[in-house]
C-alpha positions in Angstrom: 34.7 -16.4 -7.8 31.4 -16.5 -5.8 28.2 -13.9 -6.9 27.6 -11.3 -4.7 25.3 -12.0 -1.7 22.2 -9.7 -2.7 20.2 -7.7 0.1 17.2 -9.8 1.4 14.1 -7.9 1.9 11.1 -9.7 3.9 8.7 -11.0 1.0 10.3 -9.2 -2.0 9.5 -11.0 -5.3 12.9 -10.0 -7.0 16.1 -11.6 -7.5 18.7 -10.8 -10.4 17.0 -13.4 -12.8 13.5 -12.6 -11.8 14.2 -9.8 -14.3 15.0 -11.8 -17.1 11.8 -13.8 -17.4 9.5 -10.5 -17.1 11.7 -8.9 -20.0 13.5 -6.2 -18.2 16.6 -5.0 -19.8 19.6 -6.5 -18.3 21.1 -8.4 -20.6 23.3 -10.8 -19.5 25.5 -11.3 -22.9 28.5 -10.0 -20.3 31.3 -12.0 -19.4 31.9 -13.1 -15.6 34.0 -9.9 -14.9 30.5 -7.6 -16.7 28.0 -9.8 -14.4 29.7 -9.0 -11.3 30.1 -5.6 -12.0 26.6 -5.2 -12.4 25.3 -2.9 -9.7 22.4 -5.1 -7.9 19.3 -3.3 -9.4 16.9 -1.5 -6.6 14.8 -4.1 -5.0 11.1 -3.9 -5.2 9.4 -5.0 -2.4 5.5 -6.1 -2.8 3.6 -6.0 0.3 1.4 -8.9 -0.1 -0.9 -7.6 2.2 -2.0 -5.3 0.5 -2.7 -7.4 -3.0 -6.3 -8.5 -3.2 -6.6 -12.4 -2.8 -8.1 -12.4 -6.3 -4.7 -11.2 -7.9 -2.4 -13.7 -6.3 -0.5 -16.6 -8.0 -2.5 -19.3 -5.4 -1.5 -22.7 -6.4 -4.3 -24.4 -7.8 -5.3 -28.2 -8.0 -7.8 -27.7 -10.7 -7.0 -24.6 -12.6 -8.9 -25.4 -15.7 -12.1 -26.1 -13.7 -11.9 -22.3 -12.0 -11.3 -21.1 -15.6 -14.6 -22.8 -16.6 -16.5 -21.5 -13.7 -15.4 -17.9 -14.6 -16.3 -18.3 -17.9 -19.6 -19.4 -17.1 -19.7 -16.3 -14.7 -18.5 -14.2 -17.6 -21.0 -15.3 -20.0 -23.9 -14.9 -17.2 -23.1 -11.4 -16.0 -22.1 -9.7 -19.6 -18.6 -9.2 -18.7 -15.2 -10.6 -20.3 -12.7 -13.1 -19.0 -9.6 -12.3 -18.0 -6.9 -15.1 -17.4 -3.3 -14.0 -15.9 -0.8 -16.5 -15.7 2.2 -15.4 -13.8 4.8 -16.6 -10.7 5.4 -15.4 -7.2 9.0 -15.2 -8.2 8.2 -12.7 -11.1 8.9 -9.3 -10.5 6.4 -8.2 -13.1 3.9 -10.9 -12.4 3.9 -8.7 -8.6 3.7 -5.6 -10.1 0.5 -6.5 -12.3 -1.0 -8.1 -9.1 0.0 -4.7 -7.2 -1.7 -2.4 -9.8 -4.8 -4.5 -10.0 -5.2 -4.0 -6.4 -5.1 -0.2 -6.6 -8.7 1.0 -5.6 -10.0 2.6 -8.9 -8.2 -0.8 -11.1 -10.2 -3.1 -8.6 -13.2 -1.2 -9.3 -12.9 -1.7 -13.1 -11.9 -5.3 -13.3 -15.0 -6.1 -11.0 -17.1 -4.4 -13.5 -15.8 -5.2 -16.7 -14.3 -8.6 -16.0 -14.3 -12.2 -14.1 -10.6 -12.8 -13.4 -8.7 -16.0 -12.8 -4.5 -15.9 -11.8 -2.9 -19.1 -12.1 0.4 -19.9 -11.0 2.6 -21.0 -13.6 5.2 -22.1 -11.3 8.6 -22.7 -12.4 7.5 -22.8 -16.1 5.8 -26.2 -16.2 2.0 -25.2 -15.1 -0.8 -23.8 -17.4 -0.6 -25.6 -20.6 -3.8 -27.1 -20.2 -5.6 -23.5 -20.1 -3.8 -22.3 -22.8 -5.0 -25.6 -24.9 -8.8 -25.0 -23.9 -8.3 -21.5 -25.7 -6.5 -22.7 -29.1 -3.1 -21.3 -27.5 0.2 -23.4 -27.8 2.6 -21.8 -25.1 2.9 -18.8 -22.9 6.1 -16.5 -23.9 6.6 -14.5 -20.9 5.1 -14.0 -17.5 2.6 -12.1 -16.9 0.9 -13.3 -20.0 -2.7 -11.8 -19.8 -5.7 -13.3 -21.9 -8.6 -11.1 -22.5 -11.3 -13.6 -23.8 -15.0 -12.8 -24.9 -17.1 -15.2 -23.3 -19.7 -16.2 -26.1 -17.1 -16.7 -28.6 -14.5 -18.1 -26.7 -12.3 -15.5 -28.6 -8.8 -14.2 -27.4 -9.1 -9.9 -28.1 -5.6 -9.2 -26.8 -3.2 -11.3 -28.7 -1.4 -8.5 -30.4 -1.0 -6.9 -26.9 -0.1 -9.8 -24.5 4.0 -9.0 -25.2 3.7 -5.6 -23.6 2.6 -7.1 -20.3 5.9 -9.4 -19.9 7.1 -5.7 -18.8 3.9 -5.0 -16.3 5.8 -3.4 -13.7 7.3 -0.6 -15.9 3.6 0.8 -16.4 1.7 3.2 -14.6 -1.9 2.7 -12.9 -2.8 5.3 -15.5 -1.9 3.1 -18.4 -3.7 -0.2 -16.8 -6.6 1.9 -16.5 -6.8 3.3 -20.1 -5.4 -0.4 -21.6 -7.9 -2.1 -19.7 -10.6 0.4 -20.1 -11.1 0.0 -23.6 -11.7 -3.6 -24.0 -15.1 -3.2 -22.4 -16.2 -0.7 -24.7 -14.5 -2.0 -27.7 -14.5 -6.1 -27.7 -17.8 -6.6 -30.0 -16.8 -5.2 -33.0 -13.1 -6.8 -32.7 -13.7 -9.8 -35.7 -15.1 -10.3 -38.6 -16.0 -13.2 -40.3 -13.0 -14.5 -42.3 -12.9 -15.7 -45.7 -11.2 -18.8 -46.8 -7.8 -17.9 -47.9 -7.6 -15.8 -44.9 -8.6 -19.0 -42.6 -5.9 -21.2 -44.5 -3.2 -18.4 -43.7 -4.0 -18.3 -40.2 -4.3 -21.8 -40.0 -0.7 -22.2 -41.5 0.6 -20.0 -39.2 -1.1 -22.0 -36.3 0.6 -24.8 -37.4 3.6 -23.2 -37.2 3.2 -22.0 -34.0 2.3 -25.2 -32.4 5.8 -26.9 -33.7 7.7 -23.9 -32.3 6.2 -24.4 -28.9 7.2 -28.1 -28.9 11.0 -26.5 -29.0 10.0 -23.8 -26.6 8.9 -25.9 -23.7 11.7 -28.5 -24.4 13.7 -25.3 -23.7 11.4 -24.7 -20.3 11.8 -28.5 -19.0 15.4 -27.9 -18.6 15.2 -24.2 -18.1 12.5 -24.4 -14.9 14.4 -27.2 -13.0 17.9 -24.9 -13.1 15.4 -21.7 -11.7 13.7 -23.7 -8.8 16.9 -24.8 -7.8 18.6 -21.4 -8.0 15.7 -19.9 -6.0 15.2 -22.8 -3.6 19.0 -23.6 -3.2 20.4 -20.1 -2.4 23.9 -21.8 -0.2 24.5 -24.2 -3.4 24.7 -21.5 -5.9 27.8 -21.3 -7.8 29.5 -19.0 -10.3 29.5 -22.0 -12.8 25.8 -22.5 -12.1 24.8 -18.8 -12.6 26.7 -18.8 -15.9 24.8 -21.7 -17.0 21.3 -20.5 -16.1 22.1 -16.7 -17.7 23.1 -18.5 -21.0 20.3 -20.9 -21.3 17.9 -17.9 -20.2 19.6 -15.4 -22.8 19.3 -18.0 -25.7 15.4 -19.0 -25.0 14.2 -15.4 -24.0 15.9 -14.7 -28.0 13.8 -17.2 -29.2 10.6 -16.9 -27.4 10.9 -12.6 -27.7 11.2 -13.1 -31.2 8.4 -15.9 -31.7 6.1 -13.8 -30.4 6.6 -10.6 -32.5 6.6 -12.8 -35.3 3.3 -14.5 -34.8 1.8 -11.1 -34.5 3.0 -9.7 -37.6 2.1 -12.9 -39.8 -1.1 -12.8 -38.3 -1.5 -9.1 -39.3 -0.4 -10.0 -42.9 -2.6 -13.1 -43.1 -5.9 -10.7 -42.2 -4.8 -8.1 -44.5 -4.7 -10.9 -47.3 -0.6 -9.8 -47.9 1.7 -12.0 -48.6 4.0 -13.9 -45.8 6.5 -16.1 -45.5 7.0 -18.4 -42.4 10.6 -18.0 -40.7 13.5 -20.6 -40.0 14.8 -20.4 -36.6 18.4 -22.2 -36.1 18.6 -25.0 -33.5 18.9 -24.1 -30.1 22.0 -25.5 -28.2 19.7 -28.4 -26.2 17.9 -29.4 -29.7 21.2 -31.1 -31.1 22.5 -30.4 -34.7 
């Protein structure tokens, strides 16, 4: 049994599996018959010529150097720093690039932000940039980080998950969401009391441990994605099912984790009691 031959569209950044990481609604928990019965989603063609170079996911030989330069520019010009971590195979990354390239959105970004787009490849790149700002992992693509340049504080942790489905939002949604940061960020944080800081430190330690687990999964999943995309003639039903199985397992973990982290940090800042969750071992972790 072979997987269906999906239509090819010139420079189309969409295949059946690309939607998974970008948090679309196809859940591959069905059996082989159910998988093959799913009609091919409508292909979304992205005209690369219409995407401004600033919003494309080029391979960067020294991404951290580019980020430092943009951070310095943001400080000098009174802007916010925006880092977008995505991939050319990701439907939602391409959707975000297209929205950003719309004239009115481009004007907003040019006025209020210094932007750096980073290609995460097949889940293996970008960790040094995350570490630079005290983050432990990216949980989906595209990951949008908005940073206040003087404090180097990330302003949008609570809403990062939203943009994993970036292509599902309208241009008006983009303008409303990103237009608010330039007005509101200055009052976004308060000095933390020692108890709150201790609670947040405990959550950070918990996240760091879970990120190690997540990257173990990425190290297995990334090569499977690369092989599936680069060697279409070698696709088999078994390889498709294994990719889907591992993808679903890791997706459940990362989406549960990021939701828990947002909730835990909100409770800590409100001085409410919380309990760190315990997640079962994934299949690649052994007993």
